[in-house]
TISE-968836 format. One line per 3 residues: number of its first residue (from 1); their letters; for each residue x negated, y, z of N, C-alpha, C. Coordinates in steps of 0.05 Angstrom, whole numbers, always signed. Each point is the difference from the previous one (the first is absolute). Last residue first. Layout:
TISE-968836
NUM = a = X/Y/Z/X/Y/Z/X/Y/Z  ...;
This chain:
TISE-968836
200 = prr = +3069/-2195/+842/+12/+24/+5/+27/+8/-7  -37/-80/+48/+2/-9/-21/+11/+43/+6  -22/-57/+72/-23/+4/-5/+3/+24/-38;
197 = ynp = +53/-25/+102/-2/+4/-22/-22/+10/-15  +20/-2/+94/-27/-13/-7/+0/-7/-35  +64/+46/+71/-28/+16/-8/-23/-15/-20;
194 = qyf = +106/-12/-4/-9/-10/+11/-27/+18/-7  +90/+51/-4/-23/-18/-5/-19/-16/+12  +118/+51/-22/-26/-8/+21/-12/-19/-26;
191 = vsf = +55/+62/-31/+1/-7/+27/-21/-9/+16  -13/+22/-99/+10/-22/+15/-3/+14/+33  -17/+26/-115/+12/+14/+23/+3/-23/+8;
188 = adc = -63/+10/-91/+9/-10/+24/+8/+16/+32  -51/-2/-121/+16/+5/+25/+17/-6/+16  -58/-50/-79/+23/+14/+18/+3/+16/+22;
185 = kdr = -61/-65/-78/+2/+18/+16/+23/+16/+4  -11/-61/-79/-29/-8/+21/+10/+9/+39  +82/-23/-73/-16/+31/+7/-23/-24/+13;
182 = hla = +85/-30/-40/-24/+0/-15/-21/+16/+10  +82/-20/+42/+3/+17/-18/-28/+2/-14  +17/-74/+57/+30/+7/-15/-5/+20/-10;
179 = aqm = -80/-6/+46/+1/-32/-20/+25/+7/-19  -10/+52/+83/-6/+15/-14/-7/-20/-22  +54/-36/+63/+6/+25/-9/-7/+10/-19;
176 = aal = -49/-60/+45/+12/-16/-14/+29/+30/-18  -77/+19/+58/+1/-9/-22/+7/-15/-18  +35/+25/+85/-4/+21/-25/-18/+1/-22;
173 = tdg = +34/-68/+67/+19/+15/-7/-11/+18/-30  -72/-42/+62/+6/-12/-32/+33/+14/-6  -53/+27/+78/-2/+12/-27/+12/-7/-18;
170 = smi = +1/-16/+98/-34/-19/-13/+2/+21/-34  +49/+42/+58/-8/-17/+22/-18/-13/-23  +76/+83/-6/-23/-17/-4/-13/-6/+25;
167 = fdd = +96/+34/-9/-14/-13/+22/-20/-9/-37  +73/+36/-14/+5/+0/+33/-16/+0/+12  +12/+32/-102/-7/-21/+16/+2/+12/+26;
164 = lll = -9/+47/-112/+19/+2/+30/-1/-33/+14  -67/+66/-89/+15/-29/+4/+6/-4/+42  -7/+72/-90/-3/-3/+26/+10/-22/+8;
161 = vra = -30/+50/-95/+20/-31/+3/-25/+13/+41  +13/+61/-98/-20/-3/+28/+19/-18/+23  +0/+1/-121/+2/-3/+20/-2/+2/+32;
158 = tqd = -35/-22/-89/-8/+27/+13/+14/+9/+29  +19/-86/-51/-19/-5/+4/-24/+26/+6  +111/-27/-1/-18/+12/-24/-39/+5/+20;
155 = lqv = +72/-86/+8/+0/+24/+13/-19/+23/-21  +41/-109/+14/-21/+14/-11/+11/+36/+5  -5/-100/+50/+26/+25/-8/-25/+8/-11;
152 = paf = +12/-107/+35/-23/+27/-8/+27/+20/-9  +13/-76/+93/+12/+8/-44/-22/+26/-7  -41/-49/+85/+23/+18/-6/+12/-9/-24;
149 = lhp = -63/-49/+50/+13/-4/+10/+25/+19/-15  -84/-19/-40/+28/-21/-6/+15/+7/+16  -101/+17/+10/+15/+15/-28/+32/-7/-7;
146 = iyh = -37/-33/+94/-3/+29/-10/+12/+2/-27  -27/-92/+17/+25/+14/-5/+7/+33/+16  -95/-46/+0/+23/-12/-22/+29/+5/-8;
143 = rrq = -58/+35/+70/-14/+8/-29/+19/-15/-15  +0/-36/+84/+26/+31/-6/-8/+11/-26  -46/-77/+54/+9/-3/-17/+20/+16/-18;
140 = nsk = -53/+7/+82/-28/+1/-21/+22/-10/-28  +45/+23/+87/-9/+17/-12/-18/-5/-24  +82/-60/+21/-25/-1/+0/-9/+22/-4;
137 = ian = +105/-6/+5/-32/-4/-18/-16/+8/+17  +83/+24/+30/+2/-33/+3/-28/-3/-14  +28/+85/-7/-19/-6/+23/+1/-28/+3;
134 = mif = +57/+36/-66/-37/+5/+0/-20/-12/+27  +102/-38/-34/-11/+21/+17/-24/-10/-4  +93/-10/-66/-30/-12/+10/-11/+24/+23;
131 = teg = +107/-50/-3/-24/+23/-15/-22/+2/+9  +57/-74/+26/+15/+8/-22/-20/+27/-14  -54/-69/+65/+35/+5/-3/+7/+14/-25;
128 = maa = -99/-23/+46/+21/+28/-2/+32/+1/-2  -66/-86/-2/+13/+11/+22/+11/+32/+2  -24/-51/-79/+26/-9/+8/+1/+10/+26;
125 = wtk = -77/+25/-47/+26/+18/-9/+25/-18/+18  -81/-24/+36/-5/+24/+2/+34/+16/-12  -42/-80/-38/+9/-8/+30/+19/+21/+25;
122 = eqs = -46/+2/-99/+33/+2/+7/+16/-23/+25  -96/+34/-7/+17/+21/-8/+26/-9/-4  -70/-69/+21/+12/+13/+28/+13/+30/-13;
119 = lre = -22/-52/-62/+17/-27/+9/+10/+23/+30  -67/+35/-67/+20/-3/-10/+35/-11/+25  -90/-8/+22/-2/+34/+1/+32/-8/-5;
116 = ars = -43/-79/-26/+9/+2/+39/+12/+31/-5  -23/-23/-79/+25/-8/+0/-1/+3/+27  -49/+64/-32/-5/-20/-9/+23/-21/+10;
113 = wra = +2/+100/-39/-5/-11/+14/-9/-36/+5  +4/+102/-51/-13/-22/-9/-1/-25/+29  +67/+81/-24/-16/-1/+5/-10/-31/-2;
110 = tag = +63/+39/-61/-11/+16/+13/-25/+1/+11  +86/-41/-1/-2/-7/-30/-34/+14/+1  +48/+7/+76/-20/-35/-8/+1/-5/-18;
107 = afe = +38/+80/+20/-24/+7/+9/-10/-29/+4  +76/+19/-34/-12/+24/-22/-31/-17/+15  +73/-40/+39/+1/-4/-35/-26/+4/+0;
104 = cve = +39/+27/+76/-22/-19/+7/-11/-11/-37  +56/+77/+8/-21/+12/+13/-13/-31/+0  +84/-11/-24/-25/+9/-19/-21/+8/+1;
101 = rke = +60/-42/+64/-4/-16/-16/-19/+13/-25  +37/+60/+62/-16/-25/+22/-8/-19/-32  +40/+90/-38/-1/-15/+25/-16/-20/+4;
98 = rkk = -21/+108/-6/+10/-22/-22/+11/-40/+22  +1/+120/+17/-7/-25/+10/+6/-22/-24  +6/+108/-9/+18/-24/-2/-20/-23/+14;
95 = lel = -7/+107/+8/-5/-15/-11/+4/-26/+10  +45/+95/+2/-5/-19/+17/-22/-19/-13  +3/+119/-7/+9/-37/-16/-4/-17/+11;
92 = vhp = +32/+113/+5/-28/-33/+19/+16/-13/-17  +17/+98/-12/-17/-12/-18/-13/-28/+19  +33/+77/+57/+5/+1/-31/-8/-32/-8;
89 = lgs = +22/+11/+104/-10/+1/-23/-3/+0/-28  +60/-25/+67/+9/+29/+1/-34/+1/-12  -9/-84/+54/+22/+7/-20/+7/+34/+0;
86 = alq = -72/-57/+29/-5/+9/-24/+21/+7/-7  -4/-48/+84/-17/+27/+2/-5/+8/-20  +56/-78/+5/+10/+25/+4/-15/+29/+13;
83 = svf = -28/-72/-50/+17/+4/-11/+20/+39/+13  -65/-71/+47/-12/+24/-31/+14/+10/-12  +30/-59/+74/-10/+23/+13/-14/+19/-27;
80 = pyr = +56/-85/+2/+8/+25/-15/-10/+25/+7  -25/-111/-15/+0/+11/+29/+16/+35/-22  -29/-73/-55/+22/-15/+13/+1/+25/+30;
77 = sqp = -47/+30/-99/-7/-8/+29/+37/-11/+14  -66/+34/-90/+32/-5/+6/-16/-18/+35  -61/+77/-21/+7/-28/-20/+25/-1/+12;
74 = cii = -29/+106/-33/-8/-21/+15/+22/-21/+6  -38/+92/-52/-1/-28/-6/+4/-11/+25  +13/+106/-47/+0/-16/+28/+10/-27/-14;
71 = vdf = -38/+81/-61/+13/-7/+19/-17/-24/+10  -21/+83/-30/+19/+4/-12/+20/-31/+10  -58/+60/+62/-6/-18/-22/+24/+1/-7;
68 = nma = -29/+58/+67/-25/+2/-21/+4/-18/-14  +62/+8/+75/+1/+22/-20/-9/+0/-27  -5/-63/+82/+12/-8/-28/-1/+21/-16;
65 = vkq = -39/+15/+89/-9/-20/-20/+8/+6/-22  +67/+30/+61/-26/+23/-14/-26/-16/-11  +73/-53/+33/+14/+22/-23/-29/+16/-3;
62 = llp = -7/-64/+68/+1/-21/-29/+2/+23/-23  +1/+45/+89/-18/-11/+0/-14/-13/-25  +94/+9/+21/-11/+23/-4/-30/+11/-1;
59 = qlg = +44/-89/+25/+6/+11/-20/-16/+26/-12  +9/-37/+88/-26/-21/-4/+6/+15/-30  +62/+21/+64/-16/+9/+4/-26/-10/-18;
56 = avl = +84/-47/-15/+2/+36/-4/-16/+11/+11  -9/-90/+18/-1/+4/-28/+5/+17/-8  +11/-16/+84/-25/+5/-3/-6/+5/-22;
53 = esa = +88/-5/+30/-10/+24/+0/-29/+2/-7  +51/-82/-12/-1/+26/-20/-7/+22/+10  -12/-72/+52/-20/+8/-22/+11/+13/-15;
50 = ntl = +26/-22/+94/+1/+21/-16/-15/-3/-20  +1/-74/+55/+23/+16/-2/+1/+24/-15  -62/-86/-16/-4/+26/+16/+27/+7/-4;
47 = ifg = -42/-97/+24/+28/+16/-15/-10/+29/+12  -52/-106/-8/-7/+34/+3/+27/+10/-8  -25/-96/-10/+18/+7/+25/+0/+33/+1;
44 = hkg = -60/-48/-65/-2/-4/+19/+24/+3/+31  +20/+57/-93/-17/-16/-1/-18/-11/+41  +47/+66/-69/+20/-9/+26/-11/-28/+2;
41 = kla = -43/+87/-32/+8/-25/-28/+28/-23/+11  -33/+82/+43/+20/+6/-13/-2/-24/-22  -40/-22/+80/+28/+6/+3/+8/+11/-23;
38 = fyl = -89/-19/+3/+15/-18/-7/+39/+4/+5  -73/+70/+0/+11/-13/-22/+17/-21/+1  -20/+29/+80/+12/+29/-12/+8/-27/-36;
35 = plt = -63/-42/+60/+19/-4/+7/+24/+28/-9  -94/+13/-19/+3/-24/-8/+38/-13/+5  -56/+75/+29/+11/+5/-14/+26/-24/-16;
32 = lgs = -70/-5/+80/+20/+19/-1/+21/+8/-21  -75/-56/-6/+11/-9/+15/+21/+16/+18  -31/+24/-105/-13/-13/+21/+19/-11/+27;
29 = aef = -9/+61/-110/+1/-33/+18/-10/-1/+16  +14/+97/-27/-18/-18/-5/+12/-29/+10  +58/+80/-40/-8/-5/+23/-19/-24/-5;
26 = vyr = +26/+58/-71/+0/+11/+23/-1/-13/+26  -43/+8/-115/+17/-22/+28/+10/+28/+22  -42/-17/-109/+3/+25/+15/+22/-23/+19;
23 = vlg = -87/-19/-75/+33/-14/+14/+3/+21/+20  -70/+0/-60/+20/+14/-16/+17/-20/+11  -81/+20/+66/-1/-5/-41/+32/+11/-3;
20 = hkq = +5/+8/+80/-18/-16/+6/+2/-11/-30  +66/+72/+70/-18/+0/-29/-24/-20/+9  +93/+33/+44/-23/+2/+1/-10/-12/-19;
17 = vtl = +87/+71/+46/-23/-31/-21/-28/-3/-10  +69/+29/+90/-8/+1/-26/-12/-17/-11  +69/+28/+87/-11/-6/-19/-14/-3/-14;
14 = gtp = +59/+44/+64/-34/+10/+0/-10/-15/-10  +88/-35/+40/-4/+23/-11/-33/+2/-2  +80/-84/+2/-23/+3/-4/-9/+32/-3;
11 = vac = +84/-40/+49/+0/+10/-14/-40/+2/-9  +24/-69/+75/+8/+30/-3/-4/+7/-26  +21/-97/+16/-22/+9/+1/+10/+37/-2;
8 = lli = +30/-98/+36/+16/+24/-2/-24/+16/-1  +9/-107/-6/-19/+9/+2/+19/+21/-13  +12/-102/+42/+9/+25/-12/-17/+20/+3;
5 = ase = -1/-109/-14/-15/+16/+15/+6/+32/-13  +51/-102/+12/-16/+20/-18/-5/+17/+26  +10/-95/+27/+19/+21/-1/-23/+15/-19;
2 = am = -10/-109/+3/-12/+29/+14/+24/+26/-12  +25/-116/+6/-8/+31/-15/-6/+23/+10;
């Protein structure tokens, strides 16, 4: 078994919020910043020994952006990073993920898969285990799942909404959050951002 990599980062100073379309972000994802992301999530053997200090360093940036919004929406996650980042903000709502069975049933009912495609999807579902994992789905099939990932929420349509996530890579989570809110486009704040992300 490989040993875990330990990262000890200085509390960030001089960080700024950058903007691309409706997305505000702090770090552009790169070979230099991905180990930090993995450590914050406890993935791939990376451990961040001073995660609370890093979160505390990022919170003022989020707070400044959040002042302009009525409600902050974050996705339910098995990792505590986003909820830690949002702690202390007023009007935070966590979108609940649907059970894996529900997501798969809804997607299967609306998609027009051939027999072979359905068998392929069912094999993917079985390999996921207990929880639905969007990253396990082929990118050309995700559109069938995006509208069903989160339980829908009714909000005042005049409310100014900020979506909060830790990493915008494909934009699928943001699209799923918007679908749950019955909105076409929302502003977003992400700590990490993939440069080739194309959605607004």
